N, C-alpha and C positions, 0 to 999 in steps of 0.2 A: 755221678754225683756224690759227694762225700756225705756221711752221715751227720747230724747237727751235734758235733763234740762240744763239750763245755769250752768255754772261753774264760780266761782269768785276766782281769784287769792289772795292767802293768804301769802305764804312764799316760799323760795327757800332754799334748802339744797344743798351744793356743798362740795363733799370729793375727793382731790387729792389723788390718789393712783399710785403705780409702782408695776407693776405685772411681776414677773420673767417668761421669755420666756423659753419654752422648747427646742426650737431651735434658738439660738439667731440669729438676723438679721445681715446681713453683705451684704452691697450693696454700690452703688456708692455713695450714700448720706449720709452714716453714718453706724455705728455698734451700735446695741443695745441689751444688755444682759437682760434688763427689759423695760417694756412697760408703758409709762405714761397714765393715764385715768383719765378724771375728771367724777366721779359719780355724776349724777344729779335728785333729787328729788323735784318735784313741787307739793307742798301742795295748795289744794283749801279751801275754808270756807264751802264747802259742805262734805268735808270728803274723796274725792277722791284725789289719788297721782299720777301723773305722773312721770314715770322715763325715764331717756336717759342718754347717755354718749357722751364724746368727748375724741379723741385719737391725742392730738396734737404733738405727736413725741418727743419733746422737753420738759423734766421734767420741766424745770424752766419757761416755758412760761404758766405753770398752773396757776402761781399767776396772770398773767396779765389777762388771760380769766376769771379767778373766780372775779377779780376785776370788770370788764366789765359788766359780768352777775349779778353781785350784784346790781350794779348801775341800769340797766334795771329793776330788780326785785322791787326796791324801787318805780319807776315810775308806776308799775303794780298792787300795793298792793290794794285791793278792786275793782278792775276791772273786768269786763267780760272778759274770756279767749276766744278768737276770732283769731285763729292761721293765717289764711290768711291775714286779715287786719292787725294783730300786726306784722307780717312779714314786712310788707311795713313800718309801723310805727316805728319799731325799727331800721330799716336800714337807714331810714331818720333821726332818732335822732343821729345817728352816722356817718352821711354823711360827716361832715366836717374833720373827720380822715380818709375817704375812705370808699368805699363800699366792699373792699376785706379783707384779712388777718383776724387780731384778731377779727375785727368788726362783719364780717360776721360769723366766726366760734362761736362767743358767741349768736348771734342771733339764729343760728341753733341748738344748745344745748337747748334753750329754747323752740324752735319751736317743736322738737321731743318730749320733755316731755310734751308740752302742747296737742299734737295729742294723745300721749298715755292716758292722763288723759281723753279726750273726748271720745276716744273709750271706755275706761272703765265705763265711766258714762254711756253709750248707751249700755253696756255689750255686746261688739262685739269686735272681732278681727279688727284690723286697716284696713286690706283689705276689711272687709265686710262694714265697715263704708264707706269707700271711692267708694263702687258700685262694689267691685269684690268679690272674694272669697278666701279662704285659699286653700291651697295644696301643692304640691311638686315644687320646683324650682331648676333646673339643675345647678349644682354648680362646680367649678374645685377648686383643693386643692392648696392653696397659703401658706401652713405652713412651707414651706422650701426651698431647692435648691438656696441657696443664693450663695454668691462669696466665697465659701469655698474650701477645698481641693477637686480636681475633682475625685480623687480616692475613694471619698466617696458618690459620687452622685448617682452612680447606686442603691445602697442598700437604699437610703433616698429616691429615687424616687419610688421604689417599695413599700415602707412603706408609702407613701403618697397615693398611689393608695389603697391601702388596708385599710385605715383610715376610708372609708366609701364607698368602691365600686366606687371609681371615674374614671371616663373615661377621664378625663381632668386635668392637674397639670401646675404649672407656674414654670419656670426655670429663674433666673436671669443670664444676661449676661453684657458684659462690661469689659472683663478683659483687662489686659495691652497688650495683643496680641491677635489678630484674631484667631490664631491657639489654643489658649487657649480656646476661644468660641466655636470654632468647636468641641475640646475634649470634652467639657462639653455636647454639644447637643449630641454627638455620643455616651458618657457614658450613659446620659439618655435613649436615643432612643433605644440603644441596650438591655437595661434593661427592659423596659416596653413594647417594641415591637410597631408594626406599627399602631394599634387600637388606642391607647392612643392619645389623642390630648394634644401637648405641646405648650403653650402660654410663649413667653420670655418677659421679661422686662428689659430695660436698664436703669431704674431710672434716665433718663435726663443724663446720665453719659457720652454722647458723643458730640464732637464738630460738627457741621453742616458737614464740608468736611469728618470727619472721619466717620460720620453716613453714608453718600452717600456710602462710599466705603464699609463699613462693612456690611450694611443692603444689598447690591448687592451681596457680598460674599456669604450672608448667605440665599440669595433669593429661592434656590433650595434644601432647606433642609426640606421641609415639614412642616415647623411651622405654627401654626394656627394664630398668628399675632405677629407684633412687637409693643411692647408697650413703649412708651415715649423715643424715641432714644436719643431726643435731648430736650433742656429747653421747658418748656410746653407752653410759650407765643411766642415762633417763630413759629406763624401759617403760615407765608409765607414759612418757610422751610418744616414744615410738608406738606403742599400743593405740595410743589416740589418733596419730598420724595414719597408721595401717587402717584404723576401721573407715576413715573419710577420703581414701584416695584409691583410684581406680589404677595407677601406676603402682607396681610391686616395690614393697620396702626390702632393702638388702643390709643386713647388719651382720656382725660376730667377729670382725678382725681383731677387737679388743677385748675378747672374751677370755679370761683366765680361768682354763679349765671346766670340767663338766657342770658344775653347779651354775655358773653364770650363763652357759648356752641354756641349760634346763629352765631357768628363770625367765629367759628371753622367749623361748618355745612355749612356755605354760601362759604368759601373758598375752600371746599372740602379738609379739611385737614387730613382726616381719614376715613377709612371704618366703624370703630366701635367707639362709644362715651362710655364712663365710669365714670358718676359722681360719687363725693364722697359725702356722706350725710352732713360732716361737712364743706365742701367748698360750695356745690351748694346751700345751704341754708335750710337743714333740709327737713322735708316733703313738706314743702309750696315750698321750693326752687325747689324741684324735679318735684311738680307738675306744676310749671310755667316754667320749662325748658325743660324737657324731651318730651314733646309733639311737641317741634320744630323738634327733631330728628324723632319722629315718624311719624310726616307729610311728611316726604320725605323717608320714608322706611329705615331709619339708625337704625340698631341694638344696644341696649343700654344694656350695663352691669352694675354692681356695683362695688364700691371700697370700700372695709371694711365695717364695720355697719352690718352684714349679717341679723341681726335680722329685723330692720326696713326696710332694703333693699329688703328682701325677701315679705314683704308685698307690697312694691312699685312696684317691677317687676312683681308681679301677676296684677297688674291693667295697665302696660305700655304696650301700643300698639305693640312696638317693643323689648319686654323684651328678654334678650340674656341669658347672664352667670352671677351668683352670684359669687363673689369672696368669698371663704371661709377660714375664719381664727378663731382659737380657743382662741385668745389671751386674750380677755376678758371674756372667761367663768369663769376662778377661782372666779370671784366676782358675778356671776349670780346664782340665786336659781335653776334655770332649764333650762340648755342650749338647744337649739334645736337640734333634732335629725337628723342624716344622715342616708341616706339608698340609696343604687342603684345610687350614684353620684348625689345625690339631697339633699336639705335642705328641711325639712316638717315643715311647721308652725304650730304650736300647736292651738288646738280650746280653746283658751282661751282670755279674753278681752284685748285689748291694743295691744302693738306690742310684748308683750311676755317677755319684760325685767324687771325682779325684782331683787334687789340686796341681796345678802348674807351680812348681816350687820357685821357679824363676821369676814368676808373675808375682807369687808371694813376696819374694824379696824386693821386687821392684816397687811395690805399692805399699810397703811396711810402714805402720803407723805406730810411733812410739810415744 
């Protein structure tokens, strides 16, 4: 093992791509046949490169993210890479346009690449660099069960379970009528049986009053959690819902940084928290935010970004579920392996993200 030598920022390579989806996304927030990704390679003067990516949902938003990240990179050239300090400095440099939205997303992308570079320089998987260890991380399959034809949900649910021996899957709800959501739940439950956990996600698709009625109507269906039934920033609404439901509430994928997560925790807005690497602020944002939940015994799951998230869940006091999607796999050299419902972190330096350069060229988006 090499000692952790200082790394110097040299340059940044950013490649927007659009990756076709095996199962197109159909949800209350939109429909997507392909998936926009910004592939990030941070190069150092010492010859070590760090890799990460961002998934900004909207293809045309990538040009704005690339522009912000490119500006941040100019200010970093020739400087030592210190992710925790850089996280604070980069956020402050963008504070006049706000701490959330594209500003945080750009900071998060750089942060994840910087941590990957540091772990590679130390010849350690990220989890070990952070004082933990690698291993299996329990996961649920989130690769389907969208707001599609209910008649097809049973077969799709069985396929999702079989993809990695999963004992938990995610179903999207929020159809026009309550009965349609009931029919969807029953179709999936009848197919997979009582031992499979079913998480449901409304993708912020309900008004508060509708959410009160619908969630209470679905409260006795044995669902594992209700995820984001209402707008993510209606923390008082979440607290009201949580107080009246038996089914746990899960939220957090839209929290930008530690203060947002802290507000939700203190308001008792949900049973489970689910940060997203892009919005929480990358590795540094996770390290600053998630201990707030851990101190109160609140379970923490991940949203998207299965590679980096797996490492961080291994060192999280109340680490819970990893959300598994394979949407970025087509541009990766070696996607993580699945077995017995868990993702297995490989014993290789960094986060395990390395890009297939031919695939980046093939899926390039200009």
